[in-house]
MDTraj code that builds the backbone (N, CA, C; nanometers):
import mdtraj as md
import numpy as np

residues = "UNK UNK UNK UNK UNK UNK UNK UNK UNK UNK UNK UNK UNK UNK UNK UNK UNK UNK UNK UNK UNK UNK UNK UNK UNK UNK UNK UNK UNK UNK UNK UNK UNK UNK UNK UNK UNK UNK UNK UNK UNK UNK UNK UNK UNK UNK UNK UNK UNK UNK UNK UNK UNK UNK UNK UNK UNK UNK UNK UNK UNK UNK UNK UNK UNK UNK UNK UNK UNK UNK UNK UNK UNK UNK UNK UNK UNK UNK UNK UNK UNK UNK UNK UNK UNK UNK UNK UNK UNK UNK UNK UNK UNK UNK UNK UNK UNK UNK UNK UNK UNK UNK UNK UNK UNK UNK UNK UNK UNK UNK UNK UNK UNK UNK UNK UNK UNK UNK UNK UNK UNK UNK UNK UNK UNK UNK UNK UNK UNK UNK UNK UNK UNK UNK UNK UNK UNK UNK UNK UNK UNK".split()
xyz = np.array([
    [1.0926, 0.9935, -0.4342],
    [1.1695, 0.8888, -0.3706],
    [1.0751, 0.7761, -0.3270],
    [1.1157, 0.6552, -0.3529],
    [1.0386, 0.5386, -0.3118],
    [1.1215, 0.4618, -0.2108],
    [1.0601, 0.4366, -0.0974],
    [1.1294, 0.3665, 0.0098],
    [1.0458, 0.2456, 0.0506],
    [1.1123, 0.1333, 0.0746],
    [1.0450, 0.0138, 0.1248],
    [1.1173, -0.0285, 0.2519],
    [1.0401, -0.0460, 0.3583],
    [1.0991, -0.0864, 0.4861],
    [1.0290, -0.2118, 0.5359],
    [1.1066, -0.3014, 0.5934],
    [1.0537, -0.4252, 0.6480],
    [1.0653, -0.4186, 0.7998],
    [0.9508, -0.4112, 0.8680],
    [0.9487, -0.3980, 1.0135],
    [0.8942, -0.5238, 1.0800],
    [0.9076, -0.6371, 1.0136],
    [0.8597, -0.7627, 1.0695],
    [0.9603, -0.8730, 1.0371],
    [0.9462, -0.9881, 1.1058],
    [1.0421, -1.0968, 1.0852],
    [0.9766, -1.2285, 1.0461],
    [0.8467, -1.2291, 1.0205],
    [0.7766, -1.3546, 0.9938],
    [0.7901, -1.4009, 0.8491],
    [0.8003, -1.3064, 0.7560],
    [0.8060, -1.3383, 0.6138],
    [0.9250, -1.2654, 0.5526],
    [1.0009, -1.3360, 0.4708],
    [1.1140, -1.2733, 0.4022],
    [1.0589, -1.1797, 0.2944],
    [1.1062, -1.0564, 0.2951],
    [1.0592, -0.9541, 0.2014],
    [1.1763, -0.9083, 0.1147],
    [1.1541, -0.9069, -0.0152],
    [1.2530, -0.8565, -0.1107],
    [1.2245, -0.7070, -0.1312],
    [1.2865, -0.6236, -0.0503],
    [1.2577, -0.4797, -0.0513],
    [1.2844, -0.4165, -0.1878],
    [1.3896, -0.4588, -0.2552],
    [1.4206, -0.4006, -0.3865],
    [1.3121, -0.4351, -0.4886],
    [1.2624, -0.5575, -0.4834],
    [1.1545, -0.5964, -0.5750],
    [1.0321, -0.5078, -0.5536],
    [0.9949, -0.4851, -0.4289],
    [0.8751, -0.4061, -0.4004],
    [0.8976, -0.2580, -0.4261],
    [1.0221, -0.2119, -0.4133],
    [1.0524, -0.0735, -0.4514],
    [1.0309, -0.0570, -0.6014],
    [1.0791, -0.1522, -0.6807],
    [1.0624, -0.1474, -0.8261],
    [0.9143, -0.1554, -0.8634],
    [0.8387, -0.2402, -0.7942],
    [0.6957, -0.2505, -0.8238],
    [0.6238, -0.1195, -0.7901],
    [0.6558, -0.0605, -0.6753],
    [0.5917, 0.0661, -0.6364],
    [0.6228, 0.1747, -0.7394],
    [0.7456, 0.1757, -0.7914],
    [0.7824, 0.2736, -0.8948],
    [0.6972, 0.2533, -1.0197],
    [0.6784, 0.1284, -1.0576],
    [0.5956, 0.0955, -1.1741],
    [0.4504, 0.1375, -1.1498],
    [0.3993, 0.1093, -1.0302],
    [0.2617, 0.1452, -0.9956],
    [0.2424, 0.2965, -0.9977],
    [0.3405, 0.3704, -0.9478],
    [0.3281, 0.5171, -0.9467],
    [0.3221, 0.5749, -1.0873],
    [0.3771, 0.5022, -1.1843],
    [0.3718, 0.5506, -1.3226],
    [0.2328, 0.5369, -1.3840],
    [0.1509, 0.4439, -1.3328],
    [0.0186, 0.4228, -1.3926],
    [-0.0958, 0.4852, -1.3131],
    [-0.0717, 0.5212, -1.1869],
    [-0.1789, 0.5843, -1.1089],
    [-0.1770, 0.7351, -1.1321],
    [-0.2934, 0.7993, -1.1126],
    [-0.2992, 0.9445, -1.1314],
    [-0.2364, 1.0181, -1.0126],
    [-0.1023, 1.0020, -0.9985],
    [-0.0358, 1.0583, -0.8812],
    [0.0694, 1.1620, -0.9155],
    [0.0999, 1.1792, -1.0407],
    [0.2005, 1.2782, -1.0767],
    [0.3431, 1.2337, -1.0519],
    [0.3665, 1.1038, -1.0403],
    [0.5024, 1.0518, -1.0302],
    [0.5779, 1.0843, -0.9028],
    [0.5077, 1.1145, -0.7949],
    [0.5757, 1.1433, -0.6695],
    [0.6096, 1.0141, -0.5958],
    [0.6765, 1.0234, -0.4829],
    [0.7226, 0.9071, -0.4093],
    [0.6207, 0.8504, -0.3130],
    [0.6617, 0.7379, -0.2530],
    [0.5789, 0.6683, -0.1555],
    [0.6716, 0.5850, -0.0670],
    [0.6269, 0.5578, 0.0539],
    [0.6959, 0.4634, 0.1414],
    [0.6037, 0.3445, 0.1615],
    [0.6583, 0.2237, 0.1450],
    [0.5838, 0.1009, 0.1706],
    [0.6495, 0.0350, 0.2914],
    [0.5691, 0.0076, 0.3931],
    [0.6207, -0.0554, 0.5152],
    [0.5502, -0.1886, 0.5373],
    [0.6289, -0.2918, 0.5589],
    [0.5765, -0.4242, 0.5901],
    [0.5848, -0.4440, 0.7408],
    [0.4707, -0.4794, 0.8018],
    [0.4636, -0.4935, 0.9471],
    [0.3970, -0.6247, 0.9854],
    [0.4010, -0.6559, 1.1142],
    [0.3352, -0.7745, 1.1692],
    [0.1876, -0.7432, 1.1964],
    [0.1101, -0.8484, 1.2187],
    [-0.0302, -0.8293, 1.2592],
    [-0.0392, -0.7457, 1.3862],
    [0.0501, -0.7734, 1.4782],
    [0.0477, -0.7013, 1.6063],
    [0.0613, -0.5501, 1.5842],
    [0.1580, -0.5112, 1.5033],
    [0.1778, -0.3686, 1.4744],
    [0.0573, -0.3116, 1.3999],
    [0.0016, -0.3893, 1.3069],
    [-0.1131, -0.3413, 1.2295],
    [-0.2367, -0.3258, 1.3174],
    [-0.2563, -0.4170, 1.4125],
    [-0.3692, -0.4031, 1.5055],
    [-0.3601, -0.2706, 1.5807],
    [-0.2404, -0.2364, 1.6249],
    [-0.2207, -0.1122, 1.6993],
    [-0.2475, 0.0095, 1.6104],
    [-0.1970, 0.0069, 1.4878],
    [-0.2223, 0.1183, 1.3947],
    [-0.3710, 0.1311, 1.3644],
    [-0.4366, 0.0193, 1.3413],
    [-0.5793, 0.0199, 1.3096],
    [-0.6600, 0.0756, 1.4262],
    [-0.6246, 0.0379, 1.5485],
    [-0.6937, 0.0892, 1.6672],
    [-0.6685, 0.2381, 1.6839],
    [-0.5417, 0.2752, 1.6710],
    [-0.5034, 0.4139, 1.6967],
    [-0.5593, 0.5121, 1.5933],
    [-0.5549, 0.4764, 1.4662],
    [-0.5896, 0.5716, 1.3608],
    [-0.7308, 0.5560, 1.3062],
    [-0.7892, 0.4362, 1.3214],
    [-0.9236, 0.4163, 1.2676],
    [-1.0246, 0.3820, 1.3755],
    [-0.9760, 0.3605, 1.4998],
    [-1.0660, 0.3253, 1.6081],
    [-1.1278, 0.1876, 1.5910],
    [-1.0613, 0.1005, 1.5138],
    [-1.1149, -0.0328, 1.4871],
    [-1.0285, -0.1389, 1.5522],
    [-1.0956, -0.2438, 1.5997],
    [-1.0250, -0.3553, 1.6620],
    [-0.9778, -0.4530, 1.5554],
    [-0.8707, -0.5222, 1.5870],
    [-0.8208, -0.6258, 1.4974],
    [-0.7253, -0.5718, 1.3930],
    [-0.6721, -0.6653, 1.3172],
    [-0.5768, -0.6297, 1.2133],
    [-0.6502, -0.5950, 1.0847],
    [-0.5797, -0.5458, 0.9898],
    [-0.6318, -0.5226, 0.8556],
    [-0.5167, -0.5481, 0.7601],
    [-0.5454, -0.5517, 0.6306],
    [-0.4413, -0.5859, 0.5344],
    [-0.3514, -0.4686, 0.4994],
    [-0.4118, -0.3526, 0.4761],
    [-0.3343, -0.2361, 0.4319],
    [-0.3944, -0.1081, 0.4896],
    [-0.3082, -0.0179, 0.5301],
    [-0.3489, 0.1157, 0.5728],
    [-0.2658, 0.2172, 0.4948],
    [-0.3282, 0.3289, 0.4633],
    [-0.2585, 0.4358, 0.3915],
    [-0.2600, 0.5616, 0.4756],
    [-0.1450, 0.6262, 0.4814],
    [-0.1295, 0.7492, 0.5584],
    [-0.0773, 0.8580, 0.4665],
    [-0.1663, 0.9454, 0.4178],
    [-0.1224, 1.0527, 0.3278],
    [-0.0225, 1.1470, 0.3941],
    [0.0732, 1.1922, 0.3156],
    [0.1735, 1.2869, 0.3655],
    [0.1161, 1.4270, 0.3631],
    [0.1472, 1.5013, 0.4646],
    [0.1161, 1.6447, 0.4666],
    [0.2502, 1.7139, 0.4788],
    [0.3139, 1.7326, 0.3643],
    [0.4502, 1.7844, 0.3648],
    [0.4532, 1.9362, 0.3667],
    [0.5452, 1.9866, 0.4474],
    [0.5755, 2.1285, 0.4439],
    [0.6670, 2.1539, 0.3247],
    [0.6792, 2.2802, 0.2854],
    [0.7628, 2.3125, 0.1694],
    [0.9069, 2.2639, 0.1861],
    [0.9632, 2.2773, 0.3069],
    [1.1020, 2.2361, 0.3262],
    [1.1166, 2.0845, 0.3133],
    [1.0112, 2.0081, 0.3452],
    [1.0172, 1.8629, 0.3299],
    [1.0140, 1.8226, 0.1831],
    [0.9464, 1.9015, 0.1016],
    [0.9343, 1.8694, -0.0404],
    [1.0669, 1.8810, -0.1131],
    [1.1638, 1.9520, -0.0536],
    [1.2968, 1.9626, -0.1122],
    [1.3594, 1.8228, -0.1236],
    [1.3294, 1.7369, -0.0259],
    [1.3790, 1.5986, -0.0266],
    [1.3086, 1.5150, -0.1321],
    [1.1982, 1.5620, -0.1857],
    [1.1190, 1.4886, -0.2839],
    [0.9767, 1.4728, -0.2345],
    [0.8829, 1.5042, -0.3232],
    [0.7430, 1.4923, -0.2838],
    [0.7050, 1.3472, -0.2661],
    [0.6211, 1.3220, -0.1683],
    [0.5740, 1.1869, -0.1419],
    [0.4234, 1.1891, -0.1195],
    [0.3579, 1.0834, -0.1669],
    [0.2149, 1.0701, -0.1415],
    [0.1893, 1.0360, 0.0042],
    [0.2803, 0.9590, 0.0633],
    [0.2640, 0.9166, 0.2017],
    [0.3126, 0.7737, 0.2199],
    [0.2511, 0.7052, 0.3169],
    [0.2942, 0.5708, 0.3548],
    [0.1840, 0.4688, 0.3290],
    [0.2244, 0.3540, 0.2778],
    [0.1370, 0.2384, 0.2636],
    [0.1925, 0.1325, 0.3585],
    [0.1110, 0.0890, 0.4540],
    [0.1546, -0.0087, 0.5537],
    [0.0787, -0.1385, 0.5292],
    [0.1535, -0.2495, 0.5186],
    [0.0944, -0.3798, 0.4867],
    [0.1270, -0.4802, 0.5961],
    [0.0249, -0.5507, 0.6437],
    [0.0457, -0.6621, 0.7357],
    [0.0790, -0.7856, 0.6527],
    [0.2008, -0.8366, 0.6664],
    [0.2402, -0.9533, 0.5864],
    [0.1614, -1.0771, 0.6271],
    [0.1273, -1.0895, 0.7554],
    [0.0513, -1.2065, 0.7999],
    [-0.0900, -1.2048, 0.7412],
    [-0.1542, -1.0890, 0.7424],
    [-0.2882, -1.0774, 0.6845],
    [-0.2813, -1.0970, 0.5330],
    [-0.1792, -1.0432, 0.4697],
    [-0.1630, -1.0618, 0.3252],
    [-0.1482, -1.2101, 0.2914],
    [-0.0726, -1.2840, 0.3719],
    [-0.0535, -1.4277, 0.3482],
    [-0.1858, -1.5022, 0.3641],
    [-0.2636, -1.4679, 0.4660],
    [-0.3943, -1.5331, 0.4856],
    [-0.4875, -1.5047, 0.3683],
    [-0.4904, -1.3781, 0.3255],
    [-0.5788, -1.3408, 0.2146],
    [-0.5363, -1.4060, 0.0844],
    [-0.4070, -1.4155, 0.0598],
    [-0.3584, -1.4811, -0.0615],
    [-0.4101, -1.6247, -0.0650],
    [-0.3989, -1.6924, 0.0473],
    [-0.4453, -1.8317, 0.0558],
    [-0.5961, -1.8396, 0.0316],
    [-0.6721, -1.7500, 0.0956],
    [-0.8184, -1.7467, 0.0793],
    [-0.8596, -1.7223, -0.0653],
    [-0.7867, -1.6352, -0.1347],
    [-0.8224, -1.5962, -0.2716],
    [-0.7544, -1.6811, -0.3781],
    [-0.6755, -1.7788, -0.3355],
    [-0.6064, -1.8642, -0.4313],
    [-0.4978, -1.7919, -0.5093],
    [-0.4343, -1.6936, -0.4447],
    [-0.3281, -1.6151, -0.5079],
    [-0.1936, -1.6502, -0.4466],
    [-0.0887, -1.6178, -0.5203],
    [0.0451, -1.6227, -0.4628],
    [0.0581, -1.5035, -0.3672],
    [0.1423, -1.5182, -0.2662],
    [0.1667, -1.4090, -0.1708],
    [0.2079, -1.2817, -0.2441],
    [0.2984, -1.2935, -0.3423],
    [0.3467, -1.1759, -0.4145],
    [0.2351, -1.1046, -0.4918],
    [0.1392, -1.1810, -0.5449],
    [0.0262, -1.1185, -0.6147],
    [-0.0577, -1.0366, -0.5171],
    [-0.0816, -1.0943, -0.4000],
    [-0.1603, -1.0246, -0.2984],
    [-0.0896, -0.8966, -0.2547],
    [0.0406, -0.9051, -0.2307],
    [0.1160, -0.7858, -0.1892],
    [0.1106, -0.6789, -0.2981],
    [0.1267, -0.7183, -0.4235],
    [0.1205, -0.6214, -0.5339],
    [-0.0159, -0.5520, -0.5353],
    [-0.1228, -0.6296, -0.5175],
    [-0.2564, -0.5703, -0.5151],
    [-0.2716, -0.4743, -0.3977],
    [-0.2165, -0.5107, -0.2829],
    [-0.2277, -0.4241, -0.1653],
    [-0.1483, -0.2951, -0.1823],
    [-0.0314, -0.3043, -0.2436],
    [0.0470, -0.1820, -0.2687],
    [-0.0317, -0.0894, -0.3609],
    [-0.0854, -0.1429, -0.4702],
    [-0.1650, -0.0617, -0.5623],
    [-0.2854, -0.0020, -0.4902],
    [-0.3558, -0.0833, -0.4127],
    [-0.4740, -0.0378, -0.3389],
    [-0.4371, 0.0774, -0.2450],
    [-0.3272, 0.0599, -0.1717],
    [-0.2831, 0.1638, -0.0793],
    [-0.2455, 0.2927, -0.1497],
    [-0.1784, 0.2809, -0.2637],
    [-0.1397, 0.4006, -0.3400],
    [-0.2643, 0.4732, -0.3899],
    [-0.3654, 0.3988, -0.4353],
    [-0.4890, 0.4643, -0.4802],
    [-0.5551, 0.5409, -0.3662],
    [-0.5527, 0.4837, -0.2461],
    [-0.6057, 0.5579, -0.1309],
    [-0.5259, 0.6873, -0.1096],
    [-0.3937, 0.6808, -0.1251],
    [-0.3113, 0.8013, -0.1086],
    [-0.3433, 0.9070, -0.2142],
    [-0.3952, 0.8621, -0.3280],
    [-0.4350, 0.9557, -0.4351],
    [-0.5731, 1.0145, -0.4108],
    [-0.6356, 0.9757, -0.3000],
    [-0.7654, 1.0338, -0.2648],
    [-0.8856, 0.9473, -0.2964],
    [-0.8642, 0.8291, -0.3512],
    [-0.9765, 0.7400, -0.3803],
    [-1.0233, 0.6714, -0.2527],
    [-1.1551, 0.6479, -0.2436],
    [-1.2113, 0.5823, -0.1258],
    [-1.3252, 0.4912, -0.1696],
    [-1.2997, 0.3617, -0.1717],
    [-1.3979, 0.2642, -0.2189],
    [-1.5222, 0.2570, -0.1313],
    [-1.5140, 0.3119, -0.0104],
    [-1.6309, 0.3090, 0.0785],
    [-1.7309, 0.4185, 0.0446],
    [-1.6896, 0.5185, -0.0325],
    [-1.7798, 0.6320, -0.0583],
    [-1.7914, 0.6708, -0.2064],
    [-1.7201, 0.6035, -0.2973],
    [-1.7134, 0.6560, -0.4347],
    [-1.7948, 0.5793, -0.5390],
    [-1.8903, 0.4985, -0.4954],
    [-1.9809, 0.4323, -0.5890],
    [-1.9084, 0.3415, -0.6889],
    [-1.8012, 0.2786, -0.6450],
    [-1.7313, 0.1829, -0.7299],
    [-1.6209, 0.2386, -0.8177],
    [-1.5985, 0.3703, -0.8128],
    [-1.4966, 0.4319, -0.8977],
    [-1.3570, 0.3750, -0.8701],
    [-1.3198, 0.3652, -0.7425],
    [-1.1867, 0.3146, -0.7087],
    [-1.1717, 0.1692, -0.7523],
    [-1.2742, 0.0874, -0.7284],
    [-1.2652, -0.0535, -0.7664],
    [-1.2471, -0.0699, -0.9171],
    [-1.3217, 0.0069, -0.9963],
    [-1.3073, -0.0009, -1.1427],
    [-1.1672, 0.0393, -1.1854],
    [-1.1171, 0.1501, -1.1313],
    [-0.9826, 0.1962, -1.1652],
    [-0.8789, 0.0930, -1.1226],
    [-0.8949, 0.0378, -1.0034],
    [-0.7986, -0.0605, -0.9530],
    [-0.7928, -0.1834, -1.0443],
    [-0.9074, -0.2324, -1.0896],
    [-0.9082, -0.3483, -1.1797],
    [-0.8386, -0.3162, -1.3117],
    [-0.8629, -0.1973, -1.3653],
    [-0.7964, -0.1546, -1.4886],
    [-0.6450, -0.1481, -1.4688],
    [-0.6022, -0.0885, -1.3563],
    [-0.4582, -0.0740, -1.3305],
    [-0.3925, -0.2083, -1.2996],
    [-0.4655, -0.3000, -1.2375],
    [-0.4106, -0.4349, -1.2147],
    [-0.3757, -0.4989, -1.3478],
    [-0.4659, -0.4875, -1.4452],
    [-0.4391, -0.5447, -1.5780],
    [-0.3158, -0.4785, -1.6408],
    [-0.3076, -0.3481, -1.6298],
    [-0.1912, -0.2770, -1.6874],
    [-0.0612, -0.3176, -1.6219],
    [-0.0677, -0.3505, -1.4913],
    [0.0527, -0.3888, -1.4171],
    [0.0779, -0.5408, -1.4200],
    [-0.0146, -0.6146, -1.4803],
    [0.0018, -0.7587, -1.4886],
    [-0.0222, -0.8324, -1.3575],
    [-0.1125, -0.7799, -1.2755],
    [-0.1451, -0.8489, -1.1487],
    [-0.2928, -0.8818, -1.1423],
])
top = md.Topology()
chain = top.add_chain()
for i, resn in enumerate(residues, 1):
    res = top.add_residue(resn, chain, resSeq=i)
    for name in ("N", "CA", "C"):
        top.add_atom(name, md.element.get_by_symbol(name[0]), res)
traj = md.Trajectory(xyz[None], top)
């Protein structure tokens, strides 16, 4: 199951479009076709999540929270977990990188899903970055 939730009011989000994109992304990542939840939040909410779960100050663009499902939860459908995106940070980064907002969001969704698959660009000697670039091309982003 793929779920997209919008928990902010600063940017209009087309939840169905991002649900379809997440479904497409799950088909190309080494995830076994399971589900994911994508949540769009404000900088304020992201700052709190970043402080609470990573012990870091300030906002960030994307956070991934892997699911630890019990067997009874898997009956509803297996999920990799949650990808949380700050729309305000995504908009700033899109502008900085000369991208459209939608391109930046697509990249962040893919990046978050790769983290849910166990990839970690901070420790893997470039493996995640190489895979992400390959998958961006396959997804047309």
